[in-house]
MARDREN-207146 format. One record per atom (N, C-alpha, C): z, y, x. Coordinates in steps of 0.05 Angstrom, whole numbers, m for minus. Each point is the difference from the previous one (the first is absolute). Last residue first. Layout:
% residues N
<z->Z	y->Y	x->X>
...
% end
This chain:
% residues 294
<z->4471	y->731	x->4489>
<z->m4	y->m7	x->m28>
<z->10	y->m32	x->m7>
<z->28	y->73	x->87>
<z->m17	y->m21	x->m10>
<z->4	y->m10	x->m31>
<z->10	y->109	x->35>
<z->11	y->m30	x->8>
<z->m20	y->m21	x->m16>
<z->m28	y->89	x->m4>
<z->18	y->m1	x->18>
<z->16	y->m24	x->11>
<z->m80	y->19	x->m68>
<z->4	y->m13	x->25>
<z->16	y->3	x->25>
<z->m5	y->36	x->m94>
<z->m13	y->13	x->24>
<z->m7	y->m8	x->26>
<z->39	y->m50	x->m80>
<z->m20	y->11	x->m6>
<z->m11	y->17	x->19>
<z->80	y->m34	x->20>
<z->m23	y->m24	x->m5>
<z->m22	y->13	x->m10>
<z->76	y->54	x->1>
<z->m15	y->m1	x->25>
<z->m18	y->m19	x->2>
<z->34	y->20	x->m81>
<z->m18	y->21	x->8>
<z->m8	y->m8	x->30>
<z->53	y->m61	x->m46>
<z->m29	y->4	x->m20>
<z->m12	y->22	x->20>
<z->88	y->m12	x->21>
<z->m13	y->m21	x->18>
<z->m27	y->4	x->m9>
<z->66	y->64	x->m36>
<z->m12	y->2	x->23>
<z->m17	y->m23	x->14>
<z->33	y->m2	x->m86>
<z->m14	y->17	x->0>
<z->m16	y->m4	x->30>
<z->70	y->m58	x->m13>
<z->m24	y->m10	x->m14>
<z->m25	y->25	x->4>
<z->90	y->25	x->18>
<z->m20	y->m21	x->18>
<z->m19	y->m10	x->m2>
<z->53	y->51	x->m60>
<z->m17	y->20	x->18>
<z->m13	y->m21	x->26>
<z->4	y->m32	x->m111>
<z->19	y->3	x->35>
<z->m10	y->20	x->16>
<z->m30	y->9	x->m108>
<z->m10	y->m19	x->26>
<z->34	y->m2	x->15>
<z->m15	y->46	x->m86>
<z->13	y->m17	x->8>
<z->m3	y->m20	x->21>
<z->m49	y->88	x->m44>
<z->m6	y->m26	x->m1>
<z->17	y->m30	x->1>
<z->14	y->101	x->16>
<z->m1	y->m7	x->m31>
<z->m8	y->m35	x->0>
<z->35	y->35	x->80>
<z->13	y->7	x->m20>
<z->m7	y->3	x->m25>
<z->m50	y->m49	x->78>
<z->31	y->m2	x->m7>
<z->11	y->10	x->m20>
<z->m90	y->28	x->11>
<z->5	y->m34	x->2>
<z->26	y->m6	x->m6>
<z->m20	y->87	x->24>
<z->m4	y->m6	x->m30>
<z->8	y->m28	x->m11>
<z->m6	y->32	x->93>
<z->29	y->3	x->m16>
<z->m7	y->m6	x->m21>
<z->m77	y->m2	x->49>
<z->22	y->m21	x->0>
<z->23	y->0	x->m12>
<z->m66	y->64	x->m18>
<z->m2	y->m26	x->m8>
<z->17	y->m22	x->8>
<z->2	y->84	x->39>
<z->8	y->6	x->m29>
<z->3	y->m28	x->m10>
<z->m34	y->2	x->85>
<z->30	y->m6	x->m2>
<z->15	y->7	x->m29>
<z->m95	y->11	x->13>
<z->4	y->m22	x->11>
<z->24	y->m1	x->m8>
<z->m34	y->82	x->m4>
<z->m2	y->m18	x->m25>
<z->7	y->m24	x->4>
<z->14	y->49	x->75>
<z->21	y->12	x->m20>
<z->m11	y->m12	x->m24>
<z->m27	y->m51	x->95>
<z->m4	y->23	x->m17>
<z->18	y->7	x->m25>
<z->4	y->m61	x->93>
<z->11	y->m1	x->m31>
<z->m7	y->27	x->m13>
<z->m32	y->m34	x->94>
<z->m8	y->m25	x->m25>
<z->12	y->11	x->m24>
<z->13	y->41	x->89>
<z->m21	y->14	x->m17>
<z->m5	y->m22	x->m20>
<z->61	y->m39	x->69>
<z->m12	y->29	x->m1>
<z->m29	y->1	x->m9>
<z->42	y->m84	x->12>
<z->11	y->12	x->m18>
<z->m9	y->31	x->m4>
<z->m2	y->m57	x->78>
<z->m20	y->m5	x->m22>
<z->m6	y->2	x->m24>
<z->75	y->21	x->68>
<z->m23	y->22	x->4>
<z->m27	y->m11	x->m21>
<z->74	y->m65	x->24>
<z->10	y->25	x->m19>
<z->m22	y->17	x->m3>
<z->m15	y->m67	x->68>
<z->m7	y->m4	x->m31>
<z->15	y->18	x->m19>
<z->m4	y->30	x->91>
<z->m30	y->m9	x->m12>
<z->2	y->m9	x->m23>
<z->87	y->14	x->40>
<z->m15	y->20	x->m8>
<z->m29	y->1	x->m7>
<z->56	y->m74	x->27>
<z->0	y->12	x->m23>
<z->m7	y->27	x->m11>
<z->5	y->m51	x->83>
<z->m24	y->m11	x->m17>
<z->3	y->14	x->m31>
<z->69	y->3	x->72>
<z->m24	y->21	x->5>
<z->m25	y->m5	x->m22>
<z->109	y->m27	x->13>
<z->m26	y->m14	x->m13>
<z->m21	y->20	x->m5>
<z->74	y->27	x->50>
<z->8	y->m22	x->2>
<z->m28	y->m20	x->m18>
<z->m4	y->93	x->4>
<z->1	y->m8	x->30>
<z->9	y->m32	x->5>
<z->6	y->38	x->m92>
<z->m35	y->1	x->12>
<z->5	y->m11	x->32>
<z->83	y->28	x->m38>
<z->m13	y->m30	x->m12>
<z->m28	y->m3	x->12>
<z->48	y->71	x->24>
<z->9	y->m23	x->15>
<z->m11	y->m22	x->m7>
<z->m21	y->85	x->m42>
<z->m19	y->m13	x->19>
<z->14	y->m21	x->20>
<z->7	y->15	x->m106>
<z->16	y->9	x->19>
<z->m18	y->m9	x->25>
<z->m47	y->27	x->m91>
<z->12	y->m23	x->9>
<z->17	y->8	x->37>
<z->m58	y->30	x->m106>
<z->13	y->12	x->19>
<z->13	y->m24	x->12>
<z->m82	y->33	x->m69>
<z->13	y->m22	x->10>
<z->19	y->15	x->21>
<z->m44	y->54	x->m76>
<z->m3	y->m9	x->24>
<z->22	y->m24	x->6>
<z->m45	y->70	x->m92>
<z->13	y->m25	x->10>
<z->m9	y->m10	x->27>
<z->m5	y->103	x->m41>
<z->m8	y->m19	x->12>
<z->19	y->m28	x->11>
<z->12	y->95	x->m51>
<z->12	y->m26	x->5>
<z->m14	y->m20	x->4>
<z->m9	y->115	x->4>
<z->m18	y->m22	x->m5>
<z->24	y->m32	x->11>
<z->41	y->96	x->m41>
<z->m19	y->m7	x->21>
<z->m10	y->m32	x->m3>
<z->29	y->87	x->m78>
<z->10	y->m37	x->12>
<z->m19	y->m6	x->25>
<z->m11	y->83	x->m45>
<z->31	y->m3	x->7>
<z->5	y->m23	x->12>
<z->m88	y->49	x->m39>
<z->10	y->m15	x->20>
<z->24	y->2	x->11>
<z->m40	y->41	x->m75>
<z->15	y->19	x->18>
<z->13	y->m27	x->26>
<z->m40	y->m35	x->m80>
<z->m26	y->26	x->10>
<z->19	y->23	x->23>
<z->7	y->m109	x->m40>
<z->19	y->16	x->14>
<z->m17	y->29	x->11>
<z->m20	y->m51	x->m94>
<z->m7	y->1	x->29>
<z->20	y->20	x->16>
<z->20	y->m75	x->m78>
<z->m12	y->23	x->8>
<z->m1	y->10	x->30>
<z->m13	y->m98	x->m78>
<z->19	y->13	x->33>
<z->m7	y->31	x->1>
<z->9	y->m69	x->m87>
<z->m14	y->23	x->4>
<z->10	y->6	x->27>
<z->14	y->m94	x->m56>
<z->10	y->25	x->6>
<z->m21	y->20	x->14>
<z->12	y->m92	x->m43>
<z->m23	y->18	x->m5>
<z->4	y->30	x->3>
<z->38	y->m96	x->22>
<z->20	y->18	x->m18>
<z->m14	y->26	x->m12>
<z->m37	y->m71	x->62>
<z->10	y->m16	x->m30>
<z->14	y->22	x->m10>
<z->m29	y->29	x->75>
<z->m18	y->m12	x->m13>
<z->7	y->m10	x->m29>
<z->61	y->29	x->62>
<z->m10	y->25	x->m10>
<z->m31	y->m8	x->m16>
<z->53	y->m59	x->55>
<z->8	y->1	x->m31>
<z->m11	y->21	x->m7>
<z->m13	y->m28	x->85>
<z->m21	y->m16	x->m15>
<z->13	y->13	x->m24>
<z->4	y->56	x->86>
<z->11	y->m19	x->m18>
<z->m12	y->m16	x->m23>
<z->m17	y->67	x->77>
<z->m12	y->m27	x->m2>
<z->12	y->m20	x->m22>
<z->29	y->99	x->16>
<z->m23	y->m4	x->m4>
<z->m21	y->m24	x->1>
<z->112	y->21	x->m28>
<z->m23	y->m8	x->29>
<z->m26	y->m4	x->m15>
<z->82	y->61	x->m45>
<z->m18	y->m31	x->0>
<z->m5	y->6	x->27>
<z->62	y->60	x->m70>
<z->m9	y->m2	x->24>
<z->m10	y->m32	x->m4>
<z->8	y->61	x->m89>
<z->12	y->m26	x->13>
<z->m9	y->3	x->33>
<z->7	y->38	x->m113>
<z->m24	y->11	x->21>
<z->26	y->m25	x->26>
<z->23	y->13	x->m95>
<z->m30	y->3	x->4>
<z->m12	y->8	x->27>
<z->86	y->m61	x->m58>
<z->m5	y->19	x->23>
<z->m28	y->0	x->m5>
<z->35	y->m46	x->m58>
<z->25	y->12	x->7>
<z->m5	y->18	x->29>
<z->m72	y->m43	x->m61>
<z->9	y->18	x->1>
<z->37	y->15	x->9>
<z->m49	y->m93	x->8>
<z->14	y->5	x->m22>
<z->5	y->31	x->m7>
<z->m52	y->m34	x->76>
<z->m9	y->m7	x->m22>
<z->19	y->9	x->m28>
<z->34	y->19	x->85>
<z->m26	y->21	x->m17>
<z->m10	y->m16	x->m19>
<z->71	y->m57	x->34>
<z->6	y->30	x->m12>
<z->m17	y->26	x->m10>
<z->m19	y->m87	x->51>
<z->3	y->m3	x->m35>
<z->17	y->22	x->m10>
<z->m29	y->8	x->88>
<z->m23	y->1	x->m9>
<z->3	y->m11	x->m36>
<z->72	y->12	x->70>
<z->m18	y->22	x->m8>
<z->m23	y->7	x->m18>
<z->52	y->m78	x->36>
<z->19	y->11	x->m23>
<z->m17	y->33	x->m8>
<z->m28	y->m60	x->76>
<z->m3	y->m4	x->m22>
<z->2	y->12	x->m20>
<z->41	y->21	x->81>
<z->m26	y->6	x->m5>
<z->m15	y->m14	x->m22>
<z->100	y->45	x->m11>
<z->m14	y->m22	x->14>
<z->m36	y->5	x->4>
<z->69	y->90	x->m13>
<z->m8	y->m31	x->m13>
<z->m12	y->m22	x->16>
<z->41	y->114	x->m18>
<z->m1	y->m20	x->17>
<z->0	y->m35	x->m9>
<z->m28	y->111	x->m48>
<z->19	y->m28	x->m1>
<z->m14	y->m14	x->25>
<z->m1	y->108	x->m48>
<z->m6	y->m22	x->23>
<z->18	y->m21	x->4>
<z->m32	y->85	x->m77>
<z->19	y->m18	x->11>
<z->m15	y->m14	x->23>
<z->m42	y->69	x->m32>
<z->21	y->4	x->m20>
<z->23	y->m20	x->9>
<z->m71	y->39	x->78>
<z->8	y->m13	x->m16>
<z->21	y->2	x->m26>
<z->m62	y->56	x->75>
<z->26	y->3	x->m18>
<z->1	y->m21	x->m23>
<z->m59	y->31	x->97>
<z->6	y->m18	x->m21>
<z->28	y->5	x->m17>
<z->m60	y->37	x->78>
<z->15	y->19	x->m6>
<z->4	y->m19	x->m38>
<z->m43	y->m24	x->85>
<z->m16	y->8	x->m21>
<z->20	y->17	x->m25>
<z->37	y->m20	x->89>
<z->m30	y->9	x->7>
<z->m17	y->1	x->m29>
<z->92	y->m32	x->m7>
<z->1	y->31	x->15>
<z->m33	y->10	x->8>
<z->18	y->m93	x->m37>
<z->11	y->22	x->m17>
<z->m6	y->25	x->11>
<z->m6	y->m72	x->56>
<z->m34	y->5	x->m20>
<z->10	y->20	x->m15>
<z->73	y->m20	x->49>
<z->m21	y->19	x->16>
<z->m25	y->m1	x->m12>
<z->68	y->m50	x->m42>
<z->9	y->24	x->10>
<z->m23	y->22	x->13>
<z->m22	y->m95	x->m15>
<z->9	y->14	x->m26>
<z->2	y->31	x->2>
<z->m33	y->m60	x->92>
<z->11	y->m13	x->m32>
<z->4	y->27	x->m20>
<z->m4	y->m12	x->106>
<z->m27	y->2	x->m15>
<z->m6	y->m10	x->m32>
<z->80	y->0	x->51>
<z->m9	y->22	x->m1>
<z->m23	y->4	x->m1>
<z->65	y->m62	x->m58>
<z->m21	y->m5	x->27>
<z->m6	y->28	x->1>
<z->52	y->m41	x->m72>
<z->12	y->14	x->23>
<z->m13	y->2	x->26>
<z->m32	y->m20	x->m90>
<z->16	y->20	x->m3>
<z->14	y->2	x->23>
<z->m56	y->m76	x->1>
<z->m13	y->36	x->1>
<z->16	y->20	x->m3>
<z->38	y->m91	x->4>
<z->m13	y->12	x->27>
<z->m14	y->26	x->m7>
<z->34	y->m41	x->m73>
<z->23	y->12	x->21>
<z->m7	y->11	x->14>
<z->m71	y->m7	x->m78>
<z->14	y->m17	x->25>
<z->22	y->15	x->9>
<z->m40	y->44	x->m91>
<z->m4	y->m16	x->36>
<z->13	y->m18	x->5>
<z->m34	y->67	x->m94>
<z->18	y->m23	x->9>
<z->m11	y->m12	x->27>
<z->3	y->97	x->m69>
<z->m15	y->m12	x->22>
<z->19	y->m30	x->6>
<z->m26	y->68	x->m89>
<z->22	y->m17	x->11>
<z->m13	y->m15	x->24>
<z->m42	y->92	x->m53>
<z->3	y->m22	x->4>
<z->25	y->m11	x->10>
<z->m25	y->95	x->m29>
<z->m3	y->m18	x->m17>
<z->1	y->m31	x->m4>
<z->m2	y->65	x->80>
<z->26	y->5	x->m19>
<z->m2	y->m14	x->m25>
<z->m79	y->5	x->55>
<z->23	y->m19	x->6>
<z->23	y->m1	x->m13>
<z->m89	y->54	x->m8>
<z->17	y->m11	x->m15>
<z->18	y->m19	x->3>
<z->m46	y->44	x->79>
<z->m4	y->21	x->m25>
<z->14	y->m7	x->m27>
<z->m10	y->m60	x->76>
<z->18	y->21	x->4>
<z->0	y->19	x->m21>
<z->m64	y->m64	x->3>
<z->15	y->m9	x->m16>
<z->25	y->20	x->9>
<z->m80	y->16	x->37>
<z->1	y->1	x->m34>
<z->18	y->m9	x->m11>
<z->m2	y->m11	x->96>
<z->m1	y->33	x->m14>
<z->m1	y->6	x->m22>
<z->m10	y->m90	x->30>
<z->26	y->11	x->2>
<z->3	y->24	x->m10>
<z->m92	y->m30	x->m28>
<z->11	y->0	x->21>
<z->28	y->m4	x->m4>
<z->m51	y->m15	x->m73>
<z->m20	y->m13	x->19>
<z->16	y->m1	x->26>
<z->11	y->20	x->m113>
<z->19	y->0	x->28>
<z->m19	y->m20	x->15>
<z->m1	y->39	x->m96>
<z->m14	y->6	x->17>
<z->10	y->m1	x->34>
<z->44	y->m16	x->m88>
<z->9	y->16	x->17>
<z->m28	y->8	x->19>
<z->0	y->m75	x->m62>
<z->11	y->24	x->m16>
<z->0	y->23	x->14>
<z->m25	y->m81	x->45>
<z->m25	y->16	x->m16>
<z->16	y->23	x->m11>
<z->62	y->m48	x->57>
<z->m23	y->15	x->15>
<z->m23	y->16	x->m21>
<z->69	y->m53	x->m40>
<z->10	y->28	x->11>
<z->m20	y->17	x->9>
<z->m22	y->m98	x->m32>
<z->m4	y->23	x->m14>
<z->16	y->29	x->3>
<z->2	y->m67	x->68>
<z->m33	y->1	x->m6>
<z->0	y->21	x->m21>
<z->89	y->m6	x->68>
<z->m13	y->m16	x->m27>
<z->m26	y->13	x->m6>
<z->35	y->12	x->99>
<z->8	y->9	x->m22>
<z->m10	y->m13	x->m28>
<z->18	y->8	x->118>
<z->m8	y->m14	x->m26>
<z->9	y->10	x->m23>
<z->m13	y->21	x->119>
<z->20	y->4	x->m32>
<z->m17	y->m11	x->m20>
<z->11	y->m40	x->102>
<z->m17	y->8	x->m14>
<z->15	y->15	x->m28>
<z->m1	y->m32	x->111>
<z->12	y->3	x->m21>
<z->m18	y->9	x->m25>
<z->m49	y->m57	x->77>
<z->12	y->23	x->m6>
<z->17	y->6	x->m25>
<z->m58	y->m70	x->63>
<z->26	y->m5	x->m27>
<z->16	y->27	x->2>
<z->m95	y->m25	x->42>
<z->17	y->20	x->8>
<z->17	y->m4	x->m34>
<z->m64	y->m76	x->73>
<z->3	y->11	x->m35>
<z->24	y->22	x->9>
<z->m36	y->m56	x->71>
<z->m23	y->13	x->m9>
<z->6	y->14	x->m26>
<z->58	y->m38	x->77>
<z->m11	y->m20	x->m14>
<z->m25	y->8	x->m16>
<z->28	y->44	x->95>
<z->2	y->5	x->m27>
<z->m9	y->m26	x->m12>
<z->25	y->m13	x->97>
<z->m20	y->17	x->m13>
<z->9	y->2	x->m29>
<z->85	y->m18	x->61>
<z->m23	y->m12	x->5>
<z->m21	y->20	x->m24>
<z->96	y->18	x->65>
<z->m15	y->4	x->m29>
<z->m30	y->m8	x->1>
<z->98	y->m27	x->55>
<z->m28	y->13	x->3>
<z->m10	y->0	x->m38>
<z->99	y->18	x->64>
<z->m14	y->m16	x->m25>
<z->m34	y->6	x->m1>
<z->78	y->38	x->56>
<z->m16	y->m27	x->17>
<z->m4	y->m17	x->m28>
<z->46	y->88	x->m14>
<z->13	y->m25	x->m10>
<z->m20	y->m24	x->23>
<z->m18	y->94	x->14>
<z->33	y->m3	x->m6>
<z->6	y->m21	x->m10>
<z->m91	y->19	x->26>
<z->18	y->8	x->23>
<z->23	y->m4	x->m12>
<z->m62	y->m35	x->m52>
<z->1	y->m13	x->25>
<z->23	y->9	x->22>
<z->m7	y->38	x->m93>
<z->5	y->m33	x->m5>
<z->2	y->m8	x->33>
<z->m32	y->83	x->m4>
<z->25	y->4	x->m8>
<z->5	y->m32	x->m3>
<z->m87	y->19	x->2>
<z->7	y->4	x->24>
<z->38	y->5	x->0>
<z->m51	y->m27	x->m76>
<z->m7	y->m28	x->23>
<z->22	y->12	x->24>
<z->m12	y->69	x->m72>
<z->30	y->m29	x->m9>
<z->m10	y->m17	x->19>
<z->m64	y->70	x->7>
<z->38	y->2	x->8>
<z->15	y->m18	x->m7>
<z->m90	y->m11	x->m18>
<z->2	y->1	x->23>
<z->31	y->2	x->12>
<z->m26	y->3	x->m92>
<z->3	y->m35	x->11>
<z->7	y->9	x->35>
<z->m10	y->82	x->m49>
<z->14	y->m15	x->m13>
<z->9	y->m27	x->8>
<z->m79	y->47	x->16>
<z->21	y->15	x->10>
<z->24	y->m16	x->m5>
<z->m77	y->m31	x->m37>
<z->4	y->m12	x->28>
<z->27	y->18	x->11>
<z->m25	y->27	x->m82>
<z->10	y->m24	x->m4>
<z->4	y->m17	x->29>
<z->16	y->100	x->m32>
<z->m22	y->m10	x->11>
<z->7	y->m38	x->m2>
<z->61	y->78	x->m21>
<z->m12	y->m19	x->m19>
<z->m20	y->m13	x->7>
<z->87	y->66	x->34>
<z->m26	y->m13	x->12>
<z->m8	y->m16	x->m25>
<z->77	y->67	x->8>
<z->m26	y->m1	x->m12>
<z->m24	y->m17	x->3>
<z->108	y->m27	x->1>
<z->m17	y->30	x->17>
<z->m26	y->m5	x->m24>
<z->109	y->m41	x->13>
<z->m31	y->m3	x->m11>
<z->m8	y->25	x->5>
<z->60	y->m53	x->70>
<z->m2	y->24	x->m19>
<z->m26	y->3	x->m17>
<z->21	y->m105	x->28>
<z->m5	y->25	x->15>
<z->1	y->30	x->m21>
<z->16	y->m92	x->m17>
<z->8	y->m8	x->28>
<z->m1	y->34	x->18>
<z->m17	y->m23	x->m103>
<z->22	y->m13	x->1>
<z->15	y->0	x->42>
<z->m85	y->18	x->m39>
<z->16	y->17	x->m23>
<z->30	y->m5	x->12>
<z->m79	y->m46	x->40>
<z->m1	y->32	x->7>
<z->29	y->12	x->m16>
<z->m16	y->m90	x->m21>
<z->19	y->3	x->27>
<z->m6	y->33	x->11>
<z->m41	y->m25	x->m81>
<z->26	y->m4	x->m5>
<z->16	y->m4	x->30>
<z->m94	y->15	x->m13>
<z->14	y->23	x->m11>
<z->34	y->m6	x->3>
<z->m60	y->m69	x->34>
<z->m3	y->23	x->17>
<z->18	y->19	x->m9>
<z->20	y->m95	x->m24>
<z->m15	y->18	x->m5>
<z->5	y->24	x->15>
<z->16	y->m112	x->23>
<z->11	y->31	x->m7>
<z->m18	y->11	x->m14>
<z->18	y->m111	x->18>
<z->m18	y->20	x->m8>
<z->17	y->24	x->m7>
<z->30	y->m70	x->74>
<z->0	y->2	x->m24>
<z->m22	y->24	x->m16>
<z->56	y->m69	x->93>
<z->m22	y->12	x->m15>
<z->9	y->9	x->m25>
<z->71	y->m40	x->52>
<z->m25	y->4	x->17>
<z->m20	y->22	x->m7>
<z->106	y->m23	x->m28>
<z->m19	y->6	x->m8>
<z->m25	y->5	x->24>
<z->85	y->3	x->27>
<z->3	y->m26	x->m26>
<z->m25	y->m2	x->m15>
<z->14	y->62	x->74>
<z->m11	y->m25	x->1>
<z->8	y->m21	x->m18>
<z->14	y->100	x->7>
<z->23	y->m13	x->15>
<z->m13	y->m35	x->4>
<z->m55	y->73	x->m39>
<z->13	y->12	x->25>
<z->18	y->m25	x->19>
<z->m24	y->m18	x->m90>
<z->m30	y->m6	x->21>
<z->2	y->13	x->21>
<z->73	y->8	x->m72>
<z->m4	y->m27	x->12>
<z->m27	y->m5	x->18>
<z->22	y->86	x->m42>
<z->13	y->1	x->14>
<z->4	y->m37	x->15>
<z->m60	y->33	x->m63>
<z->m12	y->9	x->24>
<z->23	y->m1	x->18>
<z->7	y->m39	x->m82>
<z->m18	y->m17	x->10>
<z->m6	y->20	x->25>
<z->72	y->28	x->m53>
<z->1	y->m18	x->5>
<z->m16	y->m12	x->21>
<z->m17	y->66	x->m48>
<z->15	y->14	x->26>
<z->9	y->m21	x->13>
<z->m55	y->m11	x->m82>
<z->m8	y->2	x->22>
<z->12	y->13	x->23>
<z->24	y->m82	x->m62>
<z->m5	y->29	x->m6>
<z->m9	y->14	x->28>
<z->m11	y->m101	x->m29>
<z->21	y->19	x->16>
<z->m9	y->24	x->m11>
<z->m33	y->m93	x->m32>
<z->8	y->23	x->m11>
<z->20	y->15	x->13>
<z->m41	y->m89	x->51>
<z->m3	y->21	x->m21>
<z->18	y->20	x->m17>
<z->m39	y->m63	x->89>
<z->27	y->9	x->m3>
<z->2	y->21	x->m20>
<z->m70	y->m87	x->44>
<z->8	y->26	x->m16>
<z->28	y->8	x->m8>
<z->m53	y->m66	x->81>
<z->21	y->3	x->m28>
<z->2	y->24	x->m8>
<z->m63	y->m72	x->70>
<z->10	y->33	x->m3>
<z->15	y->m8	x->m30>
<z->m31	y->m61	x->102>
<z->8	y->m8	x->m30>
<z->16	y->35	x->m12>
<z->m92	y->m32	x->70>
<z->34	y->7	x->m1>
<z->3	y->2	x->m31>
<z->m80	y->m22	x->42>
<z->20	y->m30	x->3>
<z->22	y->6	x->m9>
<z->m96	y->50	x->m19>
<z->22	y->2	x->19>
<z->14	y->m24	x->m10>
<z->m62	y->39	x->m58>
<z->m12	y->3	x->24>
<z->18	y->m10	x->28>
<z->26	y->m1	x->m95>
<z->m27	y->m11	x->m2>
<z->m17	y->1	x->28>
<z->91	y->41	x->m20>
<z->1	y->m39	x->3>
<z->m19	y->m12	x->m1>
<z->m8	y->99	x->4>
<z->19	y->m8	x->23>
<z->m2	y->m31	x->m3>
<z->m32	y->36	x->m74>
<z->m24	y->17	x->11>
<z->18	y->m19	x->31>
<z->53	y->m8	x->m81>
<z->m24	y->m16	x->2>
<z->m12	y->5	x->23>
<z->61	y->63	x->m13>
<z->14	y->m22	x->11>
<z->m22	y->m25	x->4>
<z->m24	y->93	x->m30>
<z->11	y->m10	x->32>
<z->8	y->m24	x->3>
<z->m18	y->20	x->m93>
<z->m24	y->m5	x->18>
<z->7	y->2	x->37>
<z->77	y->2	x->m66>
<z->m19	y->m25	x->0>
<z->m26	y->m1	x->19>
<z->42	y->82	x->m14>
<z->17	y->m12	x->21>
<z->m10	y->m32	x->0>
<z->m37	y->58	x->m57>
<z->m10	y->11	x->28>
<z->20	y->m24	x->13>
<z->16	y->m2	x->m93>
<z->m18	y->m9	x->12>
<z->m10	y->3	x->25>
<z->73	y->46	x->m24>
<z->6	y->m39	x->m4>
<z->m25	y->m10	x->9>
<z->m1	y->94	x->m18>
<z->13	y->m6	x->27>
<z->2	y->m37	x->6>
<z->m26	y->37	x->m80>
<z->m22	y->11	x->21>
<z->9	y->m8	x->29>
<z->59	y->m9	x->m82>
<z->m23	y->m19	x->6>
<z->m12	y->4	x->28>
<z->93	y->42	x->0>
<z->m15	y->0	x->m18>
<z->m26	y->m19	x->8>
<z->77	y->11	x->55>
<z->7	y->m16	x->m24>
<z->m19	y->8	x->m21>
<z->m8	y->5	x->110>
<z->15	y->11	x->m22>
<z->2	y->m13	x->m19>
<z->m11	y->m40	x->94>
<z->m18	y->7	x->m20>
<z->20	y->11	x->m16>
<z->m21	y->m51	x->104>
<z->18	y->13	x->m19>
<z->m16	y->16	x->m21>
<z->m2	y->m89	x->70>
<z->m15	y->25	x->m13>
<z->16	y->14	x->m22>
<z->14	y->m69	x->100>
<z->0	y->7	x->m30>
<z->m6	y->27	x->m11>
<z->m20	y->m85	x->73>
<z->m9	y->31	x->m10>
<z->20	y->m4	x->m23>
<z->16	y->m77	x->44>
<z->m12	y->15	x->22>
<z->m6	y->30	x->m2>
<z->78	y->m55	x->m53>
<z->m29	y->1	x->m10>
<z->m8	y->21	x->32>
<z->80	y->m75	x->m7>
<z->1	y->28	x->m3>
<z->m31	y->9	x->3>
<z->48	y->m86	x->m47>
<z->m6	y->7	x->25>
<z->m11	y->26	x->m4>
<z->49	y->m66	x->m62>
<z->2	y->32	x->4>
<z->m10	y->11	x->32>
<z->0	y->m92	x->m20>
<z->m8	y->8	x->m30>
<z->m4	y->30	x->5>
<z->41	y->m44	x->70>
<z->m27	y->m11	x->m1>
<z->m12	y->13	x->m25>
<z->95	y->8	x->17>
<z->m22	y->11	x->16>
<z->m23	y->m3	x->2>
<z->53	y->m42	x->m51>
<z->m3	y->32	x->m15>
<z->m16	y->9	x->19>
<z->20	y->m89	x->19>
<z->m16	y->4	x->m23>
<z->m10	y->27	x->m6>
<z->64	y->m25	x->71>
<z->m25	y->0	x->11>
<z->m25	y->4	x->m22>
<z->96	y->11	x->m24>
<z->m11	y->21	x->18>
<z->m27	y->0	x->10>
<z->43	y->m76	x->m44>
<z->m9	y->31	x->m25>
<z->m10	y->16	x->17>
<z->31	y->m79	x->47>
<z->m23	y->m11	x->m13>
<z->m10	y->30	x->m24>
<z->72	y->8	x->49>
<z->m5	y->5	x->24>
<z->m29	y->m11	x->m13>
<z->70	y->m6	x->m56>
<z->m5	y->32	x->12>
<z->m18	y->3	x->18>
<z->26	y->m86	x->m25>
<z->m7	y->8	x->m23>
<z->m18	y->31	x->2>
<z->63	y->m47	x->64>
<z->m38	y->m12	x->1>
<z->m12	y->14	x->m19>
<z->94	y->20	x->4>
<z->m21	y->12	x->23>
<z->m25	y->m5	x->m3>
<z->54	y->m44	x->m59>
<z->m4	y->23	x->m4>
<z->m16	y->18	x->20>
<z->24	y->m92	x->8>
<z->m15	y->3	x->m20>
<z->m9	y->33	x->m10>
<z->71	y->m24	x->61>
<z->m22	y->m3	x->11>
<z->m26	y->m5	x->m21>
<z->86	y->15	x->m31>
<z->m5	y->26	x->22>
<z->m35	y->m7	x->8>
<z->42	y->m64	x->m51>
<z->m2	y->24	x->m19>
<z->m14	y->22	x->22>
<z->35	y->m74	x->41>
<z->m26	y->m15	x->m10>
<z->m8	y->27	x->m21>
<z->94	y->3	x->33>
<z->m26	y->9	x->22>
<z->m34	y->m9	x->m7>
% end
């Protein structure tokens, strides 16, 4: 009997303890698994917690399909979307390439179909980029993707699984530019850069704000046929969340226009090359820009 009473008391105490230490956050921020997303997720968290009494938590390393499914169902309240990514994944790929044309279409579809708000752009365009080794660019006089197409059969291409499978990825890029690589490899984000350093590949997909482009001295080729749509970074948030916490709209819009391409490259570089943490980089930027208290 004593053992039973003790066990019940223990379980009650343990349940209370677990409940207290695992309190559900007021706001859940979703991120993909790469550096830029981790930095931006921390910026959103810091902005919310510095300007409100709300508790925010980051749910990191979610694949894109999971991220969007989670915000639709309410598992995630907010995350940073890219206009070109949403456009490519949720619309029939069209000839619309004007920056605000894509933005306006995305904004309307998000609100009408999913009851999700798209806020103002953060200020940078993280488009897909095709990068080559600097010596290869010099030897073959490569400045544009059209230049690359003329000699692509000499090269091995490396890209992420996502780039190989996306509608705005490798297959349609090859079709538009008539690219014919000697070989195509699917590899991890960091793996591409070591592979291109070791000449295992000579061409790779990248992001235009990727700090690793600087570290590995790669040349980004001009998308002269304008295949890639604009990929402006924008915060999207559930309408239900802003109805519950209306102050979040003004708080999150403080980031609007604050992050240029060069600034984002620098922040990514600090993490990927200099070894700083996403949260420290996010915090330093927000403090320097006066967006949170020092």
